[in-house]
PDB file of N, CA, C, O and CB in Angstrom:
ATOM      1  N   MET A   1      -4.241  -7.467   1.289  1.00  0.00           N
ATOM      2  CA  MET A   1      -5.299  -7.394   2.267  1.00  0.00           C
ATOM      3  C   MET A   1      -6.433  -8.316   1.819  1.00  0.00           C
ATOM      4  O   MET A   1      -6.881  -8.281   0.673  1.00  0.00           O
ATOM      5  CB  MET A   1      -5.793  -5.931   2.447  1.00  0.00           C
ATOM      6  N   LYS A   2      -6.872  -9.130   2.753  1.00  0.00           N
ATOM      7  CA  LYS A   2      -7.917 -10.105   2.446  1.00  0.00           C
ATOM      8  C   LYS A   2      -9.030 -10.000   3.482  1.00  0.00           C
ATOM      9  O   LYS A   2      -8.785  -9.669   4.643  1.00  0.00           O
ATOM     10  CB  LYS A   2      -7.338 -11.545   2.408  1.00  0.00           C
ATOM     11  N   THR A   3     -10.254 -10.285   3.048  1.00  0.00           N
ATOM     12  CA  THR A   3     -11.386 -10.286   3.965  1.00  0.00           C
ATOM     13  C   THR A   3     -11.306 -11.530   4.858  1.00  0.00           C
ATOM     14  O   THR A   3     -10.532 -12.449   4.595  1.00  0.00           O
ATOM     15  CB  THR A   3     -12.735 -10.247   3.183  1.00  0.00           C
ATOM     16  N   ILE A   4     -12.112 -11.539   5.906  1.00  0.00           N
ATOM     17  CA  ILE A   4     -12.128 -12.687   6.801  1.00  0.00           C
ATOM     18  C   ILE A   4     -12.557 -13.942   6.046  1.00  0.00           C
ATOM     19  O   ILE A   4     -12.003 -15.017   6.277  1.00  0.00           O
ATOM     20  CB  ILE A   4     -13.066 -12.430   7.993  1.00  0.00           C
ATOM     21  N   LYS A   5     -13.527 -13.824   5.155  1.00  0.00           N
ATOM     22  CA  LYS A   5     -13.984 -14.993   4.395  1.00  0.00           C
ATOM     23  C   LYS A   5     -12.876 -15.538   3.498  1.00  0.00           C
ATOM     24  O   LYS A   5     -12.738 -16.754   3.362  1.00  0.00           O
ATOM     25  CB  LYS A   5     -15.211 -14.633   3.548  1.00  0.00           C
ATOM     26  N   GLU A   6     -12.089 -14.664   2.887  1.00  0.00           N
ATOM     27  CA  GLU A   6     -10.968 -15.115   2.058  1.00  0.00           C
ATOM     28  C   GLU A   6      -9.909 -15.793   2.933  1.00  0.00           C
ATOM     29  O   GLU A   6      -9.314 -16.796   2.538  1.00  0.00           O
ATOM     30  CB  GLU A   6     -10.346 -13.922   1.279  1.00  0.00           C
ATOM     31  N   MET A   7      -9.684 -15.235   4.119  1.00  0.00           N
ATOM     32  CA  MET A   7      -8.706 -15.826   5.036  1.00  0.00           C
ATOM     33  C   MET A   7      -9.179 -17.203   5.509  1.00  0.00           C
ATOM     34  O   MET A   7      -8.365 -18.103   5.716  1.00  0.00           O
ATOM     35  CB  MET A   7      -8.468 -14.896   6.249  1.00  0.00           C
ATOM     36  N   MET A   8     -10.489 -17.367   5.679  1.00  0.00           N
ATOM     37  CA  MET A   8     -11.031 -18.669   6.070  1.00  0.00           C
ATOM     38  C   MET A   8     -10.674 -19.730   5.033  1.00  0.00           C
ATOM     39  O   MET A   8     -10.271 -20.839   5.383  1.00  0.00           O
ATOM     40  CB  MET A   8     -12.562 -18.589   6.247  1.00  0.00           C
ATOM     41  N   GLU A   9     -10.824 -19.385   3.765  1.00  0.00           N
ATOM     42  CA  GLU A   9     -10.529 -20.326   2.686  1.00  0.00           C
ATOM     43  C   GLU A   9      -9.038 -20.645   2.612  1.00  0.00           C
ATOM     44  O   GLU A   9      -8.655 -21.784   2.346  1.00  0.00           O
ATOM     45  CB  GLU A   9     -11.007 -19.763   1.350  1.00  0.00           C
ATOM     46  N   LEU A  10      -8.199 -19.635   2.850  1.00  0.00           N
ATOM     47  CA  LEU A  10      -6.756 -19.828   2.752  1.00  0.00           C
ATOM     48  C   LEU A  10      -6.173 -20.597   3.938  1.00  0.00           C
ATOM     49  O   LEU A  10      -5.246 -21.390   3.771  1.00  0.00           O
ATOM     50  CB  LEU A  10      -6.075 -18.492   2.638  1.00  0.00           C
ATOM     51  N   THR A  11      -6.716 -20.362   5.134  1.00  0.00           N
ATOM     52  CA  THR A  11      -6.105 -20.923   6.340  1.00  0.00           C
ATOM     53  C   THR A  11      -6.871 -22.078   6.956  1.00  0.00           C
ATOM     54  O   THR A  11      -6.283 -22.894   7.665  1.00  0.00           O
ATOM     55  CB  THR A  11      -5.954 -19.859   7.353  1.00  0.00           C
ATOM     56  N   GLY A  12      -8.171 -22.167   6.701  1.00  0.00           N
ATOM     57  CA  GLY A  12      -8.976 -23.194   7.331  1.00  0.00           C
ATOM     58  C   GLY A  12      -9.434 -22.830   8.730  1.00  0.00           C
ATOM     59  O   GLY A  12     -10.053 -23.648   9.412  1.00  0.00           O
ATOM     60  N   LEU A  13      -9.139 -21.610   9.170  1.00  0.00           N
ATOM     61  CA  LEU A  13      -9.571 -21.147  10.491  1.00  0.00           C
ATOM     62  C   LEU A  13     -11.002 -20.631  10.406  1.00  0.00           C
ATOM     63  O   LEU A  13     -11.467 -20.251   9.331  1.00  0.00           O
ATOM     64  CB  LEU A  13      -8.623 -20.040  11.032  1.00  0.00           C
ATOM     65  N   SER A  14     -11.696 -20.618  11.535  1.00  0.00           N
ATOM     66  CA  SER A  14     -13.095 -20.209  11.536  1.00  0.00           C
ATOM     67  C   SER A  14     -13.249 -18.694  11.459  1.00  0.00           C
ATOM     68  O   SER A  14     -12.346 -17.934  11.811  1.00  0.00           O
ATOM     69  CB  SER A  14     -13.787 -20.734  12.777  1.00  0.00           C
ATOM     70  N   TYR A  15     -14.418 -18.285  10.988  1.00  0.00           N
ATOM     71  CA  TYR A  15     -14.760 -16.865  10.894  1.00  0.00           C
ATOM     72  C   TYR A  15     -14.707 -16.224  12.268  1.00  0.00           C
ATOM     73  O   TYR A  15     -14.160 -15.134  12.436  1.00  0.00           O
ATOM     74  CB  TYR A  15     -16.155 -16.676  10.268  1.00  0.00           C
ATOM     75  N   THR A  16     -15.284 -16.915  13.260  1.00  0.00           N
ATOM     76  CA  THR A  16     -15.344 -16.377  14.623  1.00  0.00           C
ATOM     77  C   THR A  16     -13.946 -16.156  15.192  1.00  0.00           C
ATOM     78  O   THR A  16     -13.686 -15.124  15.811  1.00  0.00           O
ATOM     79  CB  THR A  16     -16.137 -17.322  15.536  1.00  0.00           C
ATOM     80  N   PHE A  17     -13.050 -17.112  14.989  1.00  0.00           N
ATOM     81  CA  PHE A  17     -11.687 -16.984  15.506  1.00  0.00           C
ATOM     82  C   PHE A  17     -10.948 -15.814  14.861  1.00  0.00           C
ATOM     83  O   PHE A  17     -10.303 -15.028  15.554  1.00  0.00           O
ATOM     84  CB  PHE A  17     -10.912 -18.278  15.273  1.00  0.00           C
ATOM     85  N   LEU A  18     -11.042 -15.698  13.541  1.00  0.00           N
ATOM     86  CA  LEU A  18     -10.366 -14.613  12.842  1.00  0.00           C
ATOM     87  C   LEU A  18     -10.924 -13.254  13.250  1.00  0.00           C
ATOM     88  O   LEU A  18     -10.170 -12.300  13.439  1.00  0.00           O
ATOM     89  CB  LEU A  18     -10.491 -14.799  11.336  1.00  0.00           C
ATOM     90  N   ARG A  19     -12.235 -13.168  13.384  1.00  0.00           N
ATOM     91  CA  ARG A  19     -12.870 -11.918  13.804  1.00  0.00           C
ATOM     92  C   ARG A  19     -12.442 -11.541  15.218  1.00  0.00           C
ATOM     93  O   ARG A  19     -12.198 -10.370  15.511  1.00  0.00           O
ATOM     94  CB  ARG A  19     -14.402 -12.041  13.729  1.00  0.00           C
ATOM     95  N   LYS A  20     -12.353 -12.531  16.083  1.00  0.00           N
ATOM     96  CA  LYS A  20     -11.930 -12.281  17.464  1.00  0.00           C
ATOM     97  C   LYS A  20     -10.498 -11.741  17.505  1.00  0.00           C
ATOM     98  O   LYS A  20     -10.200 -10.833  18.282  1.00  0.00           O
ATOM     99  CB  LYS A  20     -12.035 -13.573  18.303  1.00  0.00           C
ATOM    100  N   LEU A  21      -9.611 -12.295  16.673  1.00  0.00           N
ATOM    101  CA  LEU A  21      -8.238 -11.800  16.611  1.00  0.00           C
ATOM    102  C   LEU A  21      -8.213 -10.338  16.183  1.00  0.00           C
ATOM    103  O   LEU A  21      -7.423  -9.550  16.705  1.00  0.00           O
ATOM    104  CB  LEU A  21      -7.401 -12.651  15.643  1.00  0.00           C
ATOM    105  N   CYS A  22      -9.064  -9.975  15.246  1.00  0.00           N
ATOM    106  CA  CYS A  22      -9.151  -8.585  14.804  1.00  0.00           C
ATOM    107  C   CYS A  22      -9.672  -7.693  15.932  1.00  0.00           C
ATOM    108  O   CYS A  22      -9.104  -6.634  16.196  1.00  0.00           O
ATOM    109  CB  CYS A  22     -10.062  -8.469  13.567  1.00  0.00           C
ATOM    110  N   MET A  23     -10.726  -8.108  16.581  1.00  0.00           N
ATOM    111  CA  MET A  23     -11.344  -7.298  17.620  1.00  0.00           C
ATOM    112  C   MET A  23     -10.412  -7.095  18.819  1.00  0.00           C
ATOM    113  O   MET A  23     -10.495  -6.076  19.503  1.00  0.00           O
ATOM    114  CB  MET A  23     -12.642  -7.942  18.074  1.00  0.00           C
ATOM    115  N   GLN A  24      -9.535  -8.052  19.070  1.00  0.00           N
ATOM    116  CA  GLN A  24      -8.592  -7.954  20.180  1.00  0.00           C
ATOM    117  C   GLN A  24      -7.259  -7.335  19.746  1.00  0.00           C
ATOM    118  O   GLN A  24      -6.316  -7.274  20.534  1.00  0.00           O
ATOM    119  CB  GLN A  24      -8.353  -9.333  20.782  1.00  0.00           C
ATOM    120  N   ASN A  25      -7.183  -6.879  18.493  1.00  0.00           N
ATOM    121  CA  ASN A  25      -5.968  -6.279  17.935  1.00  0.00           C
ATOM    122  C   ASN A  25      -4.754  -7.198  18.039  1.00  0.00           C
ATOM    123  O   ASN A  25      -3.641  -6.736  18.291  1.00  0.00           O
ATOM    124  CB  ASN A  25      -5.671  -4.973  18.637  1.00  0.00           C
ATOM    125  N   GLU A  26      -4.968  -8.490  17.844  1.00  0.00           N
ATOM    126  CA  GLU A  26      -3.890  -9.467  17.874  1.00  0.00           C
ATOM    127  C   GLU A  26      -3.156  -9.531  16.534  1.00  0.00           C
ATOM    128  O   GLU A  26      -1.977  -9.883  16.484  1.00  0.00           O
ATOM    129  CB  GLU A  26      -4.438 -10.841  18.238  1.00  0.00           C
ATOM    130  N   ILE A  27      -3.854  -9.191  15.453  1.00  0.00           N
ATOM    131  CA  ILE A  27      -3.272  -9.279  14.113  1.00  0.00           C
ATOM    132  C   ILE A  27      -3.404  -7.933  13.404  1.00  0.00           C
ATOM    133  O   ILE A  27      -4.240  -7.104  13.764  1.00  0.00           O
ATOM    134  CB  ILE A  27      -3.957 -10.401  13.285  1.00  0.00           C
ATOM    135  N   VAL A  28      -2.570  -7.735  12.399  1.00  0.00           N
ATOM    136  CA  VAL A  28      -2.583  -6.493  11.634  1.00  0.00           C
ATOM    137  C   VAL A  28      -3.791  -6.501  10.702  1.00  0.00           C
ATOM    138  O   VAL A  28      -3.942  -7.399   9.873  1.00  0.00           O
ATOM    139  CB  VAL A  28      -1.259  -6.315  10.830  1.00  0.00           C
ATOM    140  N   HIS A  29      -4.653  -5.487  10.845  1.00  0.00           N
ATOM    141  CA  HIS A  29      -5.860  -5.397  10.037  1.00  0.00           C
ATOM    142  C   HIS A  29      -6.317  -3.942   9.969  1.00  0.00           C
ATOM    143  O   HIS A  29      -5.846  -3.089  10.723  1.00  0.00           O
ATOM    144  CB  HIS A  29      -6.982  -6.300  10.614  1.00  0.00           C
ATOM    145  N   ILE A  30      -7.232  -3.683   9.062  1.00  0.00           N
ATOM    146  CA  ILE A  30      -7.930  -2.403   9.034  1.00  0.00           C
ATOM    147  C   ILE A  30      -9.414  -2.712   8.948  1.00  0.00           C
ATOM    148  O   ILE A  30      -9.809  -3.770   8.459  1.00  0.00           O
ATOM    149  CB  ILE A  30      -7.455  -1.498   7.834  1.00  0.00           C
ATOM    150  N   ARG A  31     -10.219  -1.800   9.417  1.00  0.00           N
ATOM    151  CA  ARG A  31     -11.662  -1.984   9.355  1.00  0.00           C
ATOM    152  C   ARG A  31     -12.228  -0.953   8.400  1.00  0.00           C
ATOM    153  O   ARG A  31     -11.988   0.245   8.551  1.00  0.00           O
ATOM    154  CB  ARG A  31     -12.314  -1.863  10.763  1.00  0.00           C
ATOM    155  N   THR A  32     -12.978  -1.420   7.421  1.00  0.00           N
ATOM    156  CA  THR A  32     -13.632  -0.544   6.460  1.00  0.00           C
ATOM    157  C   THR A  32     -15.122  -0.784   6.558  1.00  0.00           C
ATOM    158  O   THR A  32     -15.636  -1.773   6.036  1.00  0.00           O
ATOM    159  CB  THR A  32     -13.113  -0.789   5.009  1.00  0.00           C
ATOM    160  N   GLY A  33     -15.806   0.108   7.217  1.00  0.00           N
ATOM    161  CA  GLY A  33     -17.228  -0.101   7.458  1.00  0.00           C
ATOM    162  C   GLY A  33     -17.417  -1.264   8.393  1.00  0.00           C
ATOM    163  O   GLY A  33     -16.947  -1.234   9.531  1.00  0.00           O
ATOM    164  N   LYS A  34     -18.110  -2.306   7.921  1.00  0.00           N
ATOM    165  CA  LYS A  34     -18.325  -3.495   8.733  1.00  0.00           C
ATOM    166  C   LYS A  34     -17.300  -4.593   8.452  1.00  0.00           C
ATOM    167  O   LYS A  34     -17.251  -5.594   9.167  1.00  0.00           O
ATOM    168  CB  LYS A  34     -19.714  -4.027   8.498  1.00  0.00           C
ATOM    169  N   LYS A  35     -16.480  -4.410   7.411  1.00  0.00           N
ATOM    170  CA  LYS A  35     -15.536  -5.449   7.014  1.00  0.00           C
ATOM    171  C   LYS A  35     -14.177  -5.252   7.681  1.00  0.00           C
ATOM    172  O   LYS A  35     -13.717  -4.130   7.892  1.00  0.00           O
ATOM    173  CB  LYS A  35     -15.376  -5.464   5.496  1.00  0.00           C
ATOM    174  N   TYR A  36     -13.558  -6.377   8.003  1.00  0.00           N
ATOM    175  CA  TYR A  36     -12.172  -6.382   8.455  1.00  0.00           C
ATOM    176  C   TYR A  36     -11.317  -6.859   7.298  1.00  0.00           C
ATOM    177  O   TYR A  36     -11.627  -7.872   6.670  1.00  0.00           O
ATOM    178  CB  TYR A  36     -11.976  -7.287   9.720  1.00  0.00           C
ATOM    179  N   LEU A  37     -10.249  -6.142   7.013  1.00  0.00           N
ATOM    180  CA  LEU A  37      -9.296  -6.560   5.992  1.00  0.00           C
ATOM    181  C   LEU A  37      -7.986  -6.896   6.695  1.00  0.00           C
ATOM    182  O   LEU A  37      -7.395  -6.056   7.373  1.00  0.00           O
ATOM    183  CB  LEU A  37      -9.092  -5.445   4.901  1.00  0.00           C
ATOM    184  N   ILE A  38      -7.548  -8.124   6.523  1.00  0.00           N
ATOM    185  CA  ILE A  38      -6.386  -8.641   7.230  1.00  0.00           C
ATOM    186  C   ILE A  38      -5.190  -8.666   6.291  1.00  0.00           C
ATOM    187  O   ILE A  38      -5.298  -9.092   5.142  1.00  0.00           O
ATOM    188  CB  ILE A  38      -6.665 -10.050   7.796  1.00  0.00           C
ATOM    189  N   ASN A  39      -4.044  -8.201   6.795  1.00  0.00           N
ATOM    190  CA  ASN A  39      -2.800  -8.262   6.046  1.00  0.00           C
ATOM    191  C   ASN A  39      -2.317  -9.709   6.057  1.00  0.00           C
ATOM    192  O   ASN A  39      -1.915 -10.219   7.103  1.00  0.00           O
ATOM    193  CB  ASN A  39      -1.723  -7.296   6.645  1.00  0.00           C
ATOM    194  N   TYR A  40      -2.354 -10.367   4.916  1.00  0.00           N
ATOM    195  CA  TYR A  40      -2.048 -11.802   4.837  1.00  0.00           C
ATOM    196  C   TYR A  40      -0.607 -12.102   5.248  1.00  0.00           C
ATOM    197  O   TYR A  40      -0.366 -13.034   6.014  1.00  0.00           O
ATOM    198  CB  TYR A  40      -2.297 -12.315   3.419  1.00  0.00           C
ATOM    199  N   ASP A  41       0.345 -11.328   4.750  1.00  0.00           N
ATOM    200  CA  ASP A  41       1.756 -11.584   5.056  1.00  0.00           C
ATOM    201  C   ASP A  41       2.027 -11.457   6.555  1.00  0.00           C
ATOM    202  O   ASP A  41       2.734 -12.284   7.131  1.00  0.00           O
ATOM    203  CB  ASP A  41       2.658 -10.614   4.274  1.00  0.00           C
ATOM    204  N   LYS A  42       1.475 -10.436   7.179  1.00  0.00           N
ATOM    205  CA  LYS A  42       1.657 -10.247   8.623  1.00  0.00           C
ATOM    206  C   LYS A  42       0.944 -11.347   9.403  1.00  0.00           C
ATOM    207  O   LYS A  42       1.404 -11.743  10.474  1.00  0.00           O
ATOM    208  CB  LYS A  42       1.136  -8.862   9.060  1.00  0.00           C
ATOM    209  N   PHE A  43      -0.176 -11.842   8.877  1.00  0.00           N
ATOM    210  CA  PHE A  43      -0.893 -12.925   9.546  1.00  0.00           C
ATOM    211  C   PHE A  43      -0.066 -14.199   9.532  1.00  0.00           C
ATOM    212  O   PHE A  43      -0.041 -14.932  10.520  1.00  0.00           O
ATOM    213  CB  PHE A  43      -2.253 -13.166   8.880  1.00  0.00           C
ATOM    214  N   VAL A  44       0.610 -14.472   8.425  1.00  0.00           N
ATOM    215  CA  VAL A  44       1.479 -15.643   8.349  1.00  0.00           C
ATOM    216  C   VAL A  44       2.601 -15.512   9.378  1.00  0.00           C
ATOM    217  O   VAL A  44       2.954 -16.488  10.040  1.00  0.00           O
ATOM    218  CB  VAL A  44       2.063 -15.808   6.917  1.00  0.00           C
ATOM    219  N   ASP A  45       3.163 -14.307   9.513  1.00  0.00           N
ATOM    220  CA  ASP A  45       4.186 -14.069  10.528  1.00  0.00           C
ATOM    221  C   ASP A  45       3.630 -14.335  11.925  1.00  0.00           C
ATOM    222  O   ASP A  45       4.306 -14.938  12.759  1.00  0.00           O
ATOM    223  CB  ASP A  45       4.716 -12.628  10.432  1.00  0.00           C
ATOM    224  N   TYR A  46       2.400 -13.888  12.180  1.00  0.00           N
ATOM    225  CA  TYR A  46       1.753 -14.103  13.472  1.00  0.00           C
ATOM    226  C   TYR A  46       1.617 -15.602  13.756  1.00  0.00           C
ATOM    227  O   TYR A  46       1.878 -16.048  14.873  1.00  0.00           O
ATOM    228  CB  TYR A  46       0.366 -13.420  13.503  1.00  0.00           C
ATOM    229  N   LEU A  47       1.212 -16.371  12.756  1.00  0.00           N
ATOM    230  CA  LEU A  47       1.067 -17.813  12.935  1.00  0.00           C
ATOM    231  C   LEU A  47       2.404 -18.500  13.165  1.00  0.00           C
ATOM    232  O   LEU A  47       2.466 -19.552  13.802  1.00  0.00           O
ATOM    233  CB  LEU A  47       0.383 -18.419  11.730  1.00  0.00           C
ATOM    234  N   ASN A  48       3.467 -17.910  12.651  1.00  0.00           N
ATOM    235  CA  ASN A  48       4.802 -18.465  12.841  1.00  0.00           C
ATOM    236  C   ASN A  48       5.422 -18.055  14.178  1.00  0.00           C
ATOM    237  O   ASN A  48       6.586 -18.351  14.446  1.00  0.00           O
ATOM    238  CB  ASN A  48       5.703 -18.029  11.706  1.00  0.00           C
ATOM    239  N   GLY A  49       4.647 -17.382  15.002  1.00  0.00           N
ATOM    240  CA  GLY A  49       5.114 -17.045  16.346  1.00  0.00           C
ATOM    241  C   GLY A  49       5.848 -15.733  16.467  1.00  0.00           C
ATOM    242  O   GLY A  49       6.495 -15.475  17.482  1.00  0.00           O
ATOM    243  N   GLU A  50       5.760 -14.902  15.456  1.00  0.00           N
ATOM    244  CA  GLU A  50       6.474 -13.637  15.495  1.00  0.00           C
ATOM    245  C   GLU A  50       5.644 -12.531  16.151  1.00  0.00           C
ATOM    246  O   GLU A  50       6.112 -11.397  16.259  1.00  0.00           O
ATOM    247  CB  GLU A  50       6.870 -13.224  14.090  1.00  0.00           C
ATOM    248  N   GLY A  51       4.410 -12.843  16.595  1.00  0.00           N
ATOM    249  CA  GLY A  51       3.571 -11.861  17.272  1.00  0.00           C
ATOM    250  C   GLY A  51       3.074 -10.786  16.342  1.00  0.00           C
ATOM    251  O   GLY A  51       3.232 -10.869  15.124  1.00  0.00           O
ATOM    252  N   ARG A  52       2.468  -9.772  16.935  1.00  0.00           N
ATOM    253  CA  ARG A  52       1.939  -8.654  16.146  1.00  0.00           C
ATOM    254  C   ARG A  52       3.098  -7.789  15.691  1.00  0.00           C
ATOM    255  O   ARG A  52       3.929  -7.363  16.494  1.00  0.00           O
ATOM    256  CB  ARG A  52       0.910  -7.812  16.966  1.00  0.00           C
ATOM    257  N   ALA A  53       3.142  -7.537  14.392  1.00  0.00           N
ATOM    258  CA  ALA A  53       4.240  -6.730  13.831  1.00  0.00           C
ATOM    259  C   ALA A  53       3.744  -5.382  13.391  1.00  0.00           C
ATOM    260  O   ALA A  53       4.524  -4.568  12.896  1.00  0.00           O
ATOM    261  CB  ALA A  53       4.898  -7.443  12.655  1.00  0.00           C
TER     262      ALA A  53
END
């Protein structure tokens, strides 16, 4: 599980885009307080066209 800022560094995608994916439940994530934690492996699957798993 990685924060949005960590995902930005790994993928090169913007903070706004990653946050929007979380808010629309497009990717596997959990919310802890104000932070979104994204499942990196599932996100890679999402980018490969496998959709939300």
